[in-house]
VOGU-3710 file (C-alpha; in Angstrom, 3 decimals, decimal comma):
1> mrsvlaerly> 0,248/0,510/-0,219  1,256/3,884/-0,710  1,483/5,798/1,847  -0,414/9,880/1,717  2,685/10,997/0,143  3,187/8,870/-2,329  -0,658/8,940/-4,137  -0,543/12,975/-2,967  3,203/13,402/-4,828  1,508/11,232/-8,200
11> dlrsanelsq> -2,254/13,495/-7,823  0,574/16,779/-7,823  2,502/15,882/-10,445  -0,171/14,636/-12,666  -2,765/17,999/-12,288  0,498/19,930/-13,439  0,913/18,197/-15,678  4,847/17,812/-14,865  6,366/14,377/-15,560  8,480/12,751/-14,048
21> aflaelagvd> 11,700/13,882/-14,909  10,799/18,024/-14,646  8,840/17,639/-11,734  12,626/15,910/-10,539  14,722/18,820/-11,873  13,032/21,760/-10,556  13,289/20,344/-7,296  16,761/19,273/-7,490  16,604/15,577/-7,010  16,846/12,794/-9,400
31> rktinrieng> 14,296/11,525/-11,072  15,240/7,786/-9,751  14,061/10,091/-6,364  10,118/10,664/-7,818  9,362/6,872/-9,238  11,204/6,108/-5,736  8,968/7,923/-3,886  5,035/7,905/-6,247  5,794/3,589/-6,193  5,771/3,757/-2,131
41> hfspaldtiv> 9,748/2,354/-2,259  10,932/5,870/-0,227  10,311/7,640/1,694  11,506/10,747/1,510  14,179/13,405/4,511  12,260/16,829/5,299  14,450/18,637/3,136  13,457/16,334/-0,234  9,683/17,352/0,596  10,465/20,842/1,071
51> rlsvalgiap> 12,594/21,116/-2,493  9,284/18,453/-3,483  6,694/20,917/-1,912  8,323/24,236/-3,337  8,578/22,451/-7,424  4,784/22,880/-6,670  3,756/25,121/-5,190  2,950/23,662/-1,966  3,022/24,407/1,922  5,338/20,792/2,235
61> sdllkk> 1,925/19,795/4,733  0,112/19,758/1,735  2,030/16,664/0,037  1,416/14,700/3,285  -2,676/15,326/4,033  -5,110/13,841/2,188
//
């Protein structure tokens, strides 16, 4: 079962029509990191959550709630 973070990241990325590669570039992380988070194989550190939220234009807490 995927985490709330995994589902939210996928949903927000898709809603903004961003590829994993482009979101990774915006957030300054590797594309494989995005893939692993979305598939529930990786729990990112807080700094990665902050980078992703900034890239998506949302608050970090918005990535963690349903």
